[in-house]
C-alpha positions as CSV (number, residue, x, y, z in Angstrom):
1,X,17.4,170.0,-27.5
2,X,14.5,169.9,-25.1
3,X,14.0,166.2,-24.5
4,X,11.2,164.4,-22.7
5,X,11.4,160.9,-21.1
6,X,8.0,159.3,-21.3
7,X,7.2,156.1,-19.4
8,X,4.8,154.6,-16.9
9,X,5.2,152.1,-14.0
10,X,2.5,149.9,-15.5
11,X,4.8,149.1,-18.4
12,X,6.7,146.9,-15.9
13,X,3.5,144.9,-15.2
14,X,3.6,143.1,-18.6
15,X,5.3,139.8,-17.9
16,X,6.1,136.7,-19.9
17,X,7.6,133.3,-19.2
18,X,10.5,133.0,-16.7
19,X,13.9,134.1,-18.2
20,X,12.3,135.8,-21.2
21,X,14.7,138.4,-22.5
22,X,11.9,141.0,-22.9
23,X,11.5,141.5,-19.2
24,X,10.4,144.3,-16.8
25,X,14.0,144.7,-15.6
26,X,14.9,146.3,-18.9
27,X,13.1,149.5,-17.8
28,X,14.8,149.4,-14.4
29,X,18.2,149.2,-16.1
30,X,17.3,152.3,-18.2
31,X,16.0,154.3,-15.3
32,X,19.0,153.3,-13.1
33,X,21.5,154.4,-15.7
34,X,19.7,157.7,-16.3
35,X,19.8,158.4,-12.5
36,X,23.4,157.3,-12.1
37,X,24.5,159.5,-15.0
38,X,22.7,162.6,-13.7
39,X,20.8,162.7,-17.0
40,X,17.5,162.9,-15.2
41,X,18.2,166.5,-14.3
42,X,18.3,167.4,-18.1
43,X,15.1,165.5,-19.1
44,X,11.4,166.5,-18.9
45,X,9.9,163.5,-17.0
46,X,6.5,162.7,-18.3
47,X,3.9,160.0,-17.3
48,X,2.3,158.2,-20.3
49,X,-1.5,158.4,-20.5
50,X,-3.7,155.6,-21.6
51,X,-4.5,155.2,-25.2
52,X,-8.0,154.3,-26.4
53,X,-9.0,151.2,-28.4
54,X,-9.9,153.7,-31.2
55,X,-6.2,154.7,-31.2
56,X,-5.2,151.1,-31.8
57,X,-7.8,150.8,-34.6
58,X,-6.0,153.4,-36.7
59,X,-3.4,150.7,-37.5
60,X,-4.7,147.3,-36.4
61,X,-7.7,145.3,-37.5
62,X,-10.7,144.9,-35.3
63,X,-10.2,141.1,-35.4
64,X,-6.7,141.4,-34.2
65,X,-7.7,143.8,-31.3
66,X,-10.5,141.4,-30.3
67,X,-8.0,138.5,-30.4
68,X,-5.6,140.2,-28.1
69,X,-8.3,141.3,-25.6
70,X,-9.9,137.9,-25.5
71,X,-6.5,136.3,-25.0
72,X,-5.8,138.2,-21.8
73,X,-5.8,135.6,-19.0
74,X,-7.4,136.0,-15.6
75,X,-4.4,134.4,-14.1
76,X,-1.1,132.9,-15.3
77,X,0.1,133.4,-18.9
78,X,-1.5,132.9,-22.3
79,X,0.7,132.4,-25.4
80,X,-0.1,134.9,-28.2
81,X,2.6,133.6,-30.5
82,X,5.7,131.4,-30.2
83,X,7.7,134.4,-28.7
84,X,5.0,136.5,-27.0
85,X,2.8,135.9,-24.0
86,X,0.2,137.9,-22.2
87,X,-0.4,138.1,-18.4
88,X,-3.5,139.5,-16.7
89,X,-2.0,143.1,-16.6
90,X,-0.5,143.1,-20.1
91,X,-3.1,145.4,-21.5
92,X,-2.4,148.0,-18.8
93,X,1.2,148.1,-20.1
94,X,0.1,148.2,-23.7
95,X,-2.2,151.2,-23.1
96,X,0.6,153.2,-21.7
97,X,3.2,152.1,-24.3
98,X,0.9,153.4,-27.0
99,X,-0.2,156.4,-25.0
100,X,3.5,157.5,-24.6
101,X,3.8,157.9,-28.4
102,X,0.6,159.9,-28.6
103,X,1.8,162.1,-25.8
104,X,5.2,162.5,-27.6
105,X,3.6,163.6,-30.8
106,X,1.3,166.1,-29.0
107,X,4.1,167.5,-27.0
108,X,6.2,168.2,-30.0
109,X,3.4,169.8,-32.0
110,X,2.4,171.9,-29.0
111,X,6.1,173.1,-28.7
112,X,6.5,171.6,-25.2
113,X,9.7,169.8,-26.2
114,X,11.8,168.9,-29.3
115,X,12.4,165.2,-28.8
116,X,10.9,162.4,-26.7
117,X,12.1,158.9,-25.8
118,X,9.3,156.5,-24.9
119,X,10.8,154.0,-22.4
120,X,8.0,151.5,-22.7
121,X,7.2,147.9,-23.2
122,X,6.0,145.7,-24.8
123,X,7.9,146.8,-28.0
124,X,6.0,147.0,-31.3
125,X,7.9,147.0,-34.6
126,X,7.2,143.3,-35.5
127,X,3.4,143.7,-35.2
128,X,1.6,144.4,-38.5
129,X,-2.0,145.2,-39.2
130,X,-3.3,141.8,-38.3
131,X,-0.6,139.8,-36.4
132,X,1.3,140.1,-33.2
133,X,4.8,138.6,-33.2
134,X,8.4,138.8,-31.9
135,X,7.6,140.1,-28.4
136,X,5.4,142.8,-30.0
137,X,1.6,143.0,-29.4
138,X,0.6,146.2,-31.2
139,X,2.9,148.5,-33.2
140,X,3.5,151.5,-30.9
141,X,5.5,153.6,-33.4
142,X,3.0,153.0,-36.3
143,X,0.1,154.2,-34.1
144,X,2.0,157.3,-33.1
145,X,2.8,158.0,-36.8
146,X,-0.9,157.7,-37.6
147,X,-1.7,160.1,-34.8
148,X,0.7,162.6,-36.3
149,X,-0.8,162.2,-39.7
150,X,-4.3,162.8,-38.3
151,X,-3.0,166.1,-36.8
152,X,-1.7,167.3,-40.2
153,X,1.8,166.0,-40.5
154,X,2.2,165.0,-44.2
155,X,5.7,163.6,-44.4
156,X,7.1,161.2,-41.8
157,X,10.4,159.3,-41.5
158,X,10.8,156.2,-39.4
159,X,14.4,155.0,-38.7
160,X,14.6,151.5,-37.3
161,X,18.0,150.6,-35.8
162,X,17.0,147.4,-34.0
163,X,19.1,144.3,-34.8
164,X,16.0,142.7,-36.2
165,X,14.2,144.1,-39.3
166,X,11.1,146.2,-38.6
167,X,8.9,144.0,-40.7
168,X,5.6,145.0,-39.1
169,X,6.2,148.7,-39.5
170,X,7.3,148.2,-43.1
171,X,4.1,146.1,-43.8
172,X,1.9,148.9,-42.3
173,X,3.4,151.7,-44.4
174,X,4.3,149.8,-47.6
175,X,1.7,151.6,-49.7
176,X,2.1,155.0,-48.0
177,X,4.6,157.0,-50.0
178,X,4.4,159.9,-47.4
179,X,6.2,157.7,-44.9
180,X,10.0,157.1,-45.4
181,X,11.0,153.8,-43.7
182,X,14.7,153.0,-43.2
183,X,15.8,149.9,-41.4
184,X,19.2,148.4,-40.7
185,X,19.4,144.9,-39.3
186,X,21.5,141.7,-39.1
187,X,20.9,139.5,-42.2
188,X,20.1,136.7,-42.6
189,X,18.3,136.7,-39.3
190,X,14.8,136.8,-37.7
191,X,12.2,137.7,-39.0
192,X,13.8,136.8,-42.4
193,X,11.9,139.4,-44.4
194,X,12.7,139.5,-48.1
195,X,14.8,142.6,-48.8
196,X,12.8,145.2,-50.7
197,X,13.8,148.8,-51.5
198,X,11.9,151.5,-53.4
199,X,11.5,155.3,-53.2
200,X,10.3,155.3,-49.6
201,X,11.6,152.0,-48.2
202,X,15.3,151.8,-47.6
203,X,16.5,148.5,-46.2
204,X,20.2,148.2,-45.1
205,X,21.0,144.5,-44.2
206,X,24.3,144.0,-42.4
207,X,26.3,140.7,-42.2
208,X,27.3,139.1,-38.9
209,X,30.1,141.0,-37.0
210,X,29.3,144.4,-38.6
211,X,30.4,147.2,-36.3
212,X,30.1,150.9,-35.8
213,X,32.0,151.7,-39.0
214,X,29.4,149.7,-41.0
215,X,26.6,151.5,-39.1
216,X,28.2,154.9,-40.1
217,X,28.4,154.0,-43.7
218,X,24.7,153.1,-43.9
219,X,23.7,156.3,-42.2
220,X,26.1,158.6,-44.1
221,X,25.7,157.1,-47.5
222,X,22.1,156.1,-47.6
223,X,19.9,157.4,-44.8
224,X,21.1,161.0,-44.4
225,X,20.9,161.8,-48.1
226,X,17.4,160.3,-48.2
227,X,16.3,162.3,-45.2
228,X,17.6,165.5,-46.8
229,X,15.7,164.7,-50.0
230,X,12.5,163.6,-48.3
231,X,12.4,166.4,-45.8
232,X,10.1,164.7,-43.2
233,X,8.1,167.0,-40.9
234,X,8.4,164.6,-38.0
235,X,11.0,161.8,-37.4
236,X,10.4,158.6,-35.5
237,X,13.1,156.1,-34.3
238,X,12.5,152.5,-33.5
239,X,15.4,152.5,-31.1
240,X,16.5,148.9,-30.5
241,X,19.8,148.5,-28.8
242,X,20.3,144.8,-29.3
243,X,22.9,145.3,-32.0
244,X,25.3,146.1,-29.1
245,X,28.5,144.0,-28.9
246,X,27.5,142.8,-25.4
247,X,24.0,141.7,-26.4
248,X,23.9,138.0,-27.2
249,X,20.5,138.2,-28.9
250,X,22.4,138.7,-32.2
251,X,25.9,139.1,-33.7
252,X,26.5,142.7,-34.5
253,X,29.1,144.8,-32.7
254,X,27.8,148.3,-32.1
255,X,28.8,150.1,-28.9
256,X,27.2,153.0,-27.1
257,X,29.4,155.5,-28.8
258,X,27.8,154.4,-32.1
259,X,24.4,155.1,-30.8
260,X,25.6,158.5,-29.6
261,X,27.0,159.3,-33.0
262,X,23.8,158.2,-34.7
263,X,21.7,160.4,-32.4
264,X,23.9,163.4,-33.0
265,X,23.6,163.0,-36.7
266,X,19.9,162.7,-36.6
267,X,19.5,165.7,-34.3
268,X,21.6,167.7,-36.7
269,X,19.7,166.8,-39.8
270,X,16.4,167.4,-38.1
271,X,17.4,170.9,-37.4
272,X,18.9,171.4,-40.9
273,X,15.7,170.3,-42.7
274,X,13.4,172.1,-40.1
275,X,11.7,168.9,-39.0
276,X,9.4,169.5,-36.0
277,X,11.0,166.9,-33.8
278,X,12.0,163.4,-32.9
279,X,10.0,160.6,-31.3
280,X,12.1,157.6,-30.2
281,X,10.6,154.3,-29.0
282,X,12.4,151.6,-27.1
283,X,12.3,148.4,-29.1
284,X,15.0,145.7,-28.4
285,X,18.0,145.6,-26.1
286,X,18.3,142.7,-23.7
287,X,21.7,142.8,-22.0
288,X,20.7,145.1,-19.2
289,X,24.0,146.9,-18.6
290,X,24.6,147.7,-22.3
291,X,20.9,148.6,-22.7
292,X,21.1,151.2,-19.9
293,X,24.4,152.7,-21.2
294,X,23.1,152.8,-24.8
295,X,19.9,154.5,-24.0
296,X,21.7,157.1,-21.8
297,X,24.1,157.7,-24.8
298,X,21.2,158.2,-27.1
299,X,19.5,160.6,-24.7
300,X,22.6,162.6,-23.9
301,X,23.3,163.2,-27.5
302,X,19.7,164.5,-28.0
303,X,19.9,166.7,-24.9
304,X,23.3,168.1,-25.8
305,X,22.5,168.9,-29.5
306,X,22.2,172.6,-30.3
């Protein structure tokens, strides 16, 4: 599968308080592992463009956008919520994080590649239409989905494999039955979203210490049948890797082989249902070594899929 890696050096310029787990070194760990594995030779390396404020407005309220822009400090840090801070250059990172998803959608629809991984920060899946939270300022994946819809994509699937529930993404698309949203997550755990399921929302809560076998049961028994029934024209992944055994952010026990298996399954079903492509966004993953290995496993599975 022709796979693009989309990022930008400015995504490293967003900084929060000292020792914050969502740090610039996360992107360094990913790029280092990709280089060390030789995977860079198999990827189309792309530089994320800037998004526009109008792109952000497709999802977020004008009041929220103005709040974020007015909260950017001229020096030091400014607290956006209890988990999220802004520094003077945060918006430069935000523009590229959102722009990466827009580039990914355009590249797939223009037949430049079949899949893209957006190695960007800040992450986005906890941000809803009006509120930033949980390390997330704006919802990168939701803005990319809206862009795809504007270009004529009628049915979209979003698979969220972060250890935390993708509450912001669910809120944004709750009333849109043309968007299938599937999320697995440790439960009970932040953000403590009430569990809801319907024809286009599939939540798969997992108890503490769930492992790769539990991951496979969710995907095989619930997600893959739903994807075959829904037949999305484009598939998006909120790719958090903080459910890894070595990541102490939470208490699930996935390993990189599980992320590889998941990616293989998704690549296979995408081809089976003639979906146009896969857009994957970095969300969580805070233990640097396991993050790098897991992203490399995800990408290798996409690259090697036939």
